[in-house]
Structure formats: C-alpha cells, structure tokens
N, C-alpha and C positions, 0 to 999 in steps of 0.2 A: 504494500500500500504506500502511496506517495505521501510524504509529510507535507502539509499545507504550509510550508515555510521555506526560507532560504537557509543554506548552509554557510555560515560565516567561518571560513577556514582559519585555523590558527596559523601563526607564522611558521611553525615547525612543519606544518602539513602542506604548505603552499607549493613547494617544489614537486611533491608527489602528485598532487592534484593537477598541476599544470602539465606534468608529463602524461598523465592519464587522458587529458583532454586534447593533447597534441597529436591527434590521430583521426583521420577522416572516418576510418572504420569504427573506432570507439564512439565517435559522435553519432554515427548512424545507429549503432546499437542502442544508445541512450534514446534517440528519437523513436526507435522501434518499440521499446518497452515502456514508453511514456504513457501509453493508453491502457496497457494490460501486461501482467507478468507473462513471460515466455520461458521455456526451457532452452538449453543450449542448442539442441538439435533444431528446434523451431527457428531460432535466431540464425543459425548457420544456413538453413535452407532459404529463409527469407532474403538474406543478403548475398547468397550465392558464394559462400566461402567454405573452406574445409572446416570440419568440426574442430580439429586440433587448433586451427588458427583462432576460431571463436573462443575456445576454452582459455587460451593464453590471454586474449584481450579482456575477457570477462574477469579473469583473475586480477588484472591490473586495475580495472574499474572498482572491483570489490576491495582491493587493498587500499585504494585511495579513499574509501568510505562513501563513494558516490552511489553505488548500487547495493542491493541486498540480495544475497544468494542463499536460498533455503533448500536444504536437502529434503525432498518429499518422496513418499512411496508411490511408485508407478506400477503399471501392469507387468513391466519387465524390469524389475529391480528399482533402484533409486534414480531420481533425476534431480538436476540442479535447476530450480525455478528462480529466474532473475527478475527483479523489479527495482524501480527507482526508489531511493531513500529520501530524495529531496526534490523540490520543484526547480532549484537552480543553485548555483555556487557563486559566492562572492569572495573575491580574493583581495582583501584590503592591503594596501601598501604601507599603511600605518594603522595602528590600533585606533578604533573609535574612542572618543573621549570617555565614553562610559566604561571602557575596559582598562583605561590607564589608572594608575594609582596615585596621581598627583593630589587628589582630594579624598584619599581613603587610606586606611590601615588594613593590610591583608595578612592573614595567618593561614598557612597551608599545613594542616595537621595530618600526619601519617595515620592511615586508617587503623593501624594496630595499636596506637597510643591512646586507647580508650581508658577511662578511669573507673567505669562500671559497666556491667553487662548483664543480660539475661538471655540465655540461649537454650534452644531445644533442638534435637535432631529432626531433620537432617541439618548438620552444622559442621563448620570447619573453616580452615584458612590455609592459604598457600602464599609463598613469596616467590620471587623470580627463580630461585634455585630449586624449589621443591615443596613438598607437603610439610606443614608444621604440625607436629603432634599426630593425632589420630582423627579420622573422620568420625562424626556423630558422637563425639565425647565432649560434652560441655567443659570438662576439666582442661581441655586444650586451650580454652580461652584465658587460662592463667599462665600459659607457657611464656617465659620471658622472650622467646623468639618472635612473639606476636608483634613486637616493635617493627619487624621487617616485613610484615604482611602486605601483600598487594591486592588480595581479594579475600573477603570474609563473607560467609553466608550463614544464615540461621533460619530455621523453619518458623520460629516465633520468638518474640522477645525484642531486645533493643541493644544498641551500643551507645554509650554516653561519653562525651568528651568535655574537658575543661580547657577553654582557651584563655590565654593571658589577657587581662583587661587593658585596653588601649590607654596609653598615658596621655590622654587629651581631655580637656574639660567636657563634662557630660553635655553641656549646652551646645557644643559644636557637633554632636552626633545627630545626623539627620536620618540614618537608617542602619539597620543591621541585617545582613543576609548570610545564608548558609547555602553553599553550592556543593553538590555531590553527584557522582555517577552511581545510579542505583537501578535495580530491577527486582523482579519477583524471584522466589527460590522454589525449584522443583528438582528432585533427584535427577541428575543429568542436566537436561534442559527441556523446556516446553514453552514455545513462543506464545501460546495462548493460555496463560495461567495468571489471571489478575490477582493483584495484591494491593491492599490499602496501606501505603507507606506514609508514616507521620513523622514530622519534626517538631520537637519542643525546644523552646529557647528560654532559659532561666526558669524552667518548670512549667511554662505556659505553652499550650498547644498552638502552634503557628498555623498548621493546616495539614490536610491529608491528600496525597496524590495517588491515584490508582494506576499502578504499573500494568501494562497489558500482558506481560509474560516474563518468563525466564529465558533470556535471549541466547541462542546458540546456533550451531549449524554452519557458521562462518567465523573465522578468526577475528577477534578484536584487534584494532590497529596496534596496540601495545602488548597484547597478550602473548606470552612466550609460546613458541610452537610446540614445546613438549606438553603443554596443557591441552589435552586431546579435545577434538571438536565435539565429542559427546558431552562435554561439560559446558557450563555457563561461560560465555565469551565476552560479552559487553553489556552495557546498560544504557540508561538515558540520563543526560546531564540536566538536573533540575535545580532550581533556585527558590528557596523559601526566604521571604523578605518581610521585615517589620519596619514600618515608617510611622511618622506622626499621624498619618491618616488611617492606619490599620495594617493588616497582614495580607500577603500576596504569595501565590505560587506562579512563577513565570509570568508575572503581571496580572494574573487573575485573582481578584479579591477573595479572601476566605473570611471565616468568622473569628479569626484569631485576634490577638491583642494588638494594641498600638504601642509605640515606644514608651509612653508614659506608664504603661502597665508593667514594664519589665524591671522596675526598681534599679536603674542603672547606677544611681548614686550609692546605694547600699551594698551592691554586689561586689565581691572581690575578684570575680572572674566571670566569663560568659560560659554558661553550661548549655551544651547542645546534645540533644538525644535524638537518635534516628532509630525507628523501629516500627513494629506492627502492633497496634493496640489489642489488648484482650477484648474479644467480642467484636472485632472489626468484621464488616460484612464480607470482605474478601481476605481470608486468612491465607495469603499466598507466600508468606515469608519475605526475606530480604537478602539481596546480594549487594555488597558495598565494595566499590572498586577504588584502588589506589593508583599511584603513578605507573606501576609496572604492569597493569592489566587494564583491559577495556579499550575504549575509543578515545579517552581524554587523559592527557598527561597531567593529572592532578590528584590530590587526596581530598580530604574534606576541607573546604575553604570557607573561612569566616571573613567577611568584609565589613568593616566599620566605615560607613560613608560620613564625610565631614562637610560642614558648611564653611564658606570662606571666612 
C-alpha cells in the first residue's frame, strides 16, 4: 500500500536513493507498480526484461527504502510482491529548519539504557553482534549487555527511560517530543498484526498509536544481514509531542496533557515510557529499534524545543 506522504530522505541515505533513481528501468518499475502491487515475474514480462535483471533492480529499489517487497505464498511456492512505500522522494540539500537543533536540546538515548521495564514472552533483545541472553526470558532484561541492544521486543509491558533535564529555564521550553522507531510484536513477523503502542511523559499518557503489524519479509536498511528475514526487520518512525496547546502524534491531536500538566519545574529528569497498556484493544506487543536495526539511524530521541 502506498503511504499518502513524501519520503524526506536523511542525508546519510541520499546517495543510495539517488543511485536507485538513476536508472530508466528502475523509474519504469516505480511507474508500473504505482497503481497496484506486482510480483517480479509480472514486472519483468510487462517491461520486456529478463527476470534476473528485474530481480537485481528490485533489490536496489528495496535497499534504498523506496519500495516494499513482501514474500507471499503463491500456487507454486513463494513470490516477491512489490509495491511503493511512498508517493515521492524529497532529497533536501540542507536540513529543514524544523530538523536543525539551533533552537532545541536533543538527547538520543540507546534503547537498552532503560531504567525500568515490564516484559512478557515473546520477548528478547539483540545487538549488532548477536543475541543477548535468552529469548522469552524476562530475566534477560536485567542483563548488563542490554546497554548495547539495537532491537528489543516484548509481547506486553513497557520500557521506561530517564532523560537528563535540559539546563535551560523552564519558561523557554515550548515543546517536548519523543521520537522512536516502533512496530507490533509477533513471533517471527506478521505484517498485519495491530498493536496499540502508548507513550507516557512524566507519568502522563501522551497518546496511543496503532501499529499495523510486525514488519518483516525484507531487510531493514540498518538491520544486520545475519538477523534472518523470518524475524522482525523494521518499524515506523513516530513522534509523540506535548506543547502548550496539548498532545500530538505526528501532528494529530490526542487527548493527552499540555506542557503545563507535566510539572517541568518540579521534575529532576524527563521520564519516558513506551509500551502497550493493560487492557488495550489491540494487544499486539512492541518492537523498539535502535541505531543498528530498522530503517532509521537513531535510538529513542527526546527533543526539548526552545523559544528565542
């Protein structure tokens, strides 16, 4: 399914995306699958090219994050179904003002440096080198090697982080936001597996976003290749934000608190919790991605926006 939005490419991804688009054949592939998903054989036949040529070019587009390749069961084995992930691609030559840090304080917290947790199987964590502890053992979440984790998953529960308080006057703070790459959790992966993922800030519920599934079947851009395709590969980059007007998820208002409700004067740190609430309508678990896994080169990011 095509996302009804543009892909703002990160500086680190620009070269790979430009290379992927620098081909008449690959641009023809994008035009062909713009209206409906097609498998590799259908694309090759429609464009009159060998299947092997089509496979190579589809892999380049998928690696650049422009298309989605899903392995589905067909009458004669599995097939690779290709679809657009975005309506278009924007390659900025400088970061938009909203992405620069001239008027904000930003802390990128490694996903394994949580200060509290609650986890139930299926659960576990991995770093770029391998598996940490044991799968489906909540005790693994106490393993000191968790500090190096690049991907953490749990069937239910939460992960909680304490971010250092920005050394700026409270009256200069105009917004607090939490950005993370997340998706649902299903043993292996299941692209259609909804989960209600919630973020709390200083103990108050900012809002709940429903992840459509536990995403797999194609490698995440930063996911190590030893992490098999039968496992979760990437998530969705989401931002929970609290301003003086209220709370938002990717710009959509929620019923969460405003800045005045967060007691920024009295708190000694910013407490961020990410998880699935007990009694949530969609109890689909949580995958949380760090720098070395998924499609985005970041951990859990807290941004404190400041007034002039």
